N, C-alpha and C positions, 0 to 999 in steps of 0.2 A: 017180026020177019025181019025190019029193018036194023031193027037195034042189035039181034045177031051178027047180020051181015058187017054191021060199022068194029062192031069185036072183034070180028076177025080179022078186017084190015088192020088193026091197031096192031095186033099179034103182029102180022107182017111186017110192020114198020119196027120193032120194040128193039133186035138187035143193033140196028142202027143208027136210031139214039143210046144206048147203048155204049155204042165204039164213040160217038163221035162228044160225049159223060170226057168217056179214057182222053181222048185226041186233045181236049178241051182242058183239060186236068195237068197242072208244074209239075215240073220230075223237079227232085227235090237235089240239088247237089248233092255232094260229100262234103264231109264236113273240116277232112285232109286238106284235100284245095283251100279253103279258106284261109288254115293256119297257115299252108307253105305260101300265100299271097300276101300273110300280114306280118310271116317271117321274114319274107324278102324285103318288103318297104321299109320293116326295120331297122335291115342288117344295111341295109343306100343308106337307113337315113343315121346310122351311128359308125359308117365307114371312116368319116369328113374327122368324125371326133376323136374318134380312133386314130388316127395320121397325123391330124395334126397332137396329140397327147404324146405321143412318139416322138413326133419333130420338135418339140419341146425337150424332154428328155435329151435329148441327141445335144441338144441346141444347151441346156446344162452342161450335161458332164464334160462338151471343149472348151468350156467358162475355164471348170476347173484344172483341167488338165495345163490350157494355158497360162492361168493361174500357178501352175504348180513349174511350168518350165519357164515364168519369169524368179522365178525362185534357185531354178537348179547354177548356175553361173554362180552365186556367192554362195552356194553350200559347196561348191568345187574349190571356188579358192580360199572358203574355209578351210575343207578339209587338208586343202599344202598349206596351207600357214601349220595349219597342229601338226603334221607328219613333221616340216621343219623342226620344231620344238622337239619330236623324240630321235628325230638326228642330228641334234643341234649334243644333245645328252649321249647321245651315244661315243660322236668325237670329241664329249671332252673323257670319256671314258676311254679310249682308244692312242687318245697324247697322253693322257697321267700312267696308263701302264709302259709307253713307250718307256716315258720317262727313267719310272723308277727300274726298268731295265737295263738303262742305262748307266746308274749310280751305283749297281749293283759293281763289285769288283774282278777285273777279268780274271776268266777263272783258262787251264791252256787246254786246248782244243780237242788233244785226243779223249780228255775226262767228258766232250761228247759224244765220241765215235759211236759207242752202244748205242748211243739216242737218234743214229741219222733215220730211222723212221718217225723219227715224230718233231722231225725241222720247222712246225707249225707250233709247236712247245715253246722251241728254241729260239724264235726270233727274235730280233733285237739285244742277245746279252751277250755283251764282250768277252773277248777269246783271244788269247794269245796264240801267236803260230810261229815258231822256227825252221828254215829252211833256204834253199834256191828254188827264184824262177825259175823258170823255165822260158825266157823269150822267143825262141821257135812255135812255141804255142803261142802267143798270143794271142785274143781275137781282140775285136775291136766292133762295141758298138757304138750306131749311132746316126746320126747325126745328133749331140748336144749342144745345146748353145750352153756361155758361159760369158759372164759380165768383167770385162779387166779393167781395169783404172777408166770406169765409162765407159768402156769400146767394147759390146758385144759380138766374140766369136765363135765361130762352130767348130766344133772337134768331136771328140769319140769320149768313150770309158774306154780303156786296157784292163781286159780280164787275163790274167796271165796265170799258170795251172804255177802253185805252192810246193814243193818236189821236199820229199823226205833229208836227208843227212844219214848217211850210213854211219854207225859207230858212233853219232848223240842223240843220245837215249830224249832230250829236251825235245826235240827234230820232230816233228808232224809223222805218223805214223802210216798215216795214209793222203796223198797228191789232197791238196784244198785250194778252190778256185779263188782266188782273190781276185778283187774291182780293186786296182790302183787308185782309179783316179780317174779325172778329167785330162787331156791328150789331147795339144794343135793336132790338125788333119795332117798336117804332116810328118808326123807319128804312123801312120793307117799305111800313107802314102810307100813311104825311102820299106816300111815292113815290105809292103806287097810288091817290093820293087825287089828287094835283097830275096824274096821268095822266090820270086823270079829268074834272076839269077845266077840263083845257088841249082834248082831248078835243070837250067841249061847245061849247067855246066857240069851236073851229074851224071847230063844224058852225053857229051862228050866226053868225057871223062872215062866213060866202059870201054867203049872199043877200044881208045887206044891203050888202054892196060891193056885189054887183050891182044891185039896185035904187039905189045913189044914183052909180053908174057910167052908169044909164040917163036919170037925173033931169037930175046937173050935165052942164057943156061939157066942151068937150075938156079948155080950159087947166085949167078945174076938178077934171076928172076922172086929169088930169096932176101937180094937184101935189097931190092925196090920194093917189096909188100910190106917190108918189115919200114923204112921208112914211109908209105904213104899212111900206114896204120898210127906212126908217131906224129902225122899229119892232120891223122882222122882223127885226134884226140880234142876234143873240147878243151877250150880253156874254163881254166879254176874262175868258178864265182863266189862272189861272197856271200855267206850265210848270212839271212839277215827274217829280224823281225817284224814282227806286222801286229797293231793291235786294231783290234776292228769290230764289229758285230753280224751275229747269221743273218744271214735275209732269207729269202723264199726266189723264186721267178717271178715279175713283174705281169701284171694282168695287165694286155696293152687292150686303148681305145678299140671300136670297130673301124675306125679311118688311122690306125700304124697297119704298116704294108707287111706281109707276112716274110719271114726269114727265111733265108736262103743261103743258107750252109755251101754250095758248092760255089758261088761266085762271091764271098766272105763278105754278105750283105746281113749286116745283124738290125734289126732296127731294136728291135726292147730284148732283154735278159730270158732268156728261157735254158735254169740249171740243166738240163735233163739234155739238151739238144747240145747247149756248146761240151760238157764235161764229154760227153759223146765226139763229137768233132775232136776235143783233146786229147781223146787216147785213154779218156780216163771213165771210170764207173759214173753211173749212168748215177746214185745217189751221191756223189761228193757232193760236200760241204761247201757252201757259199762265203762265201764274210767280203764283206765292203770296209777297205781303211780307212779308219775313223784318222788317225795317225796328225801329229796337229805341228812334227816334229820336221818342215819340213828345210830339204840343204837348201841353202841358198844359191848356192852352183849350180844346181842339180834343179829347179821349181816342180819342172814334170815328173813322173804324173802328180797332179794336185789328190790330195785324197779328199773324199765330202767332208761338208763340213758335217758334227753331230750336231750344229741345232736344223739341217735341215732333213731329220729324222722325227723329231718333235713337231712337227708342220707340216700340213696336210694343201690338198691345191684350195679346200673349202675347207676354212677355220671356225671353231665355235661363232664367232665376233656375224662371219660370215651366213652364216644358219637364222643367227640372231638376227638382223638383219632382212631374209630373207621371209620369215613370217611376218612383219611389222609391214612387206610389201602385200605378200597377200589377201594381209586379215587388213590394210587401209583397202583394199582392191573390193575385197568380200561386200564389208561396208557402204563401199560405194555403189556395187549393181543392187544389194539391194534396197539402198535408196530408193536407188531409179525405179525399181518394180514395185515398189509401195507407192511411189509417184503415179506411177502410170496405172494401177489400181485403181488411185484416188481421181484420176480423172475421168476413167468409166462409169461410176459407179454417181458420180454428179450429175454428167449427161443423160446419164437412166433417169 
């Protein structure tokens, strides 16, 4: 009886005993949580190492770049010296070409008229021109300095149209622009003064002639106009023979002002513009006089010296000097760069 009652009491307390067992048993954590925490710990430990590696790589790149920059001035100056060698060879070929052209026999300029479209191929070819100068259409290009007896004087180049002579077969068939040479600046001042006076006289004469024609009779008017026509006939000009070389327009530098034809200011030779201002076709041939037979009684204009045509502002010897200068500078800065790198390596 007592045993049965004890068994019943144990049966009543069995659910509570099982519940306490389950509550005392620890719940296992998932494996993913352990892997995440371990990865985080590893990554946190690896971050300082990766950052230090990237900084080291960046320093290496910077050091390589600094090394290249140290040698950059030497490379540039070496390239400039090499370029001067090529320029020297080009200048030698250009001057040799000019000299060979100037040694050729001069030809009549009329034989070159069909080739006016190829003036670059005709440049520095000696030609003979016969005609008369139209002094009223002269144009002064300058200023140009010239040393006379050790004294430098400013002046201009005078360019005058050479006009055909009717009935003379050896004369130029079409007008030619001729650079007659250097003249003092007083020539331009006198030419401008004469031109200004001529314009004033023409403006004063025109109204007076109209008034006289209205007052006088028919026969008086006829005799008056006949006299005026006789007075307006230009004086007889002497035919001239010009020996020169065919040239083209000048290429001004950025420091040369632009030409101003309206105010008669010509700073460089622009053949089409000068021809247009002189009333000639724009494709007119331009010739520089190199005749050495100067009249002692009338020394101006002074033709160009033929030797100036085979000279340049920068001669081949100058290019050679520039080459040596650039190469010396390249060697100096390269030596300094090498010395600088050696100092860095010894410090390390």
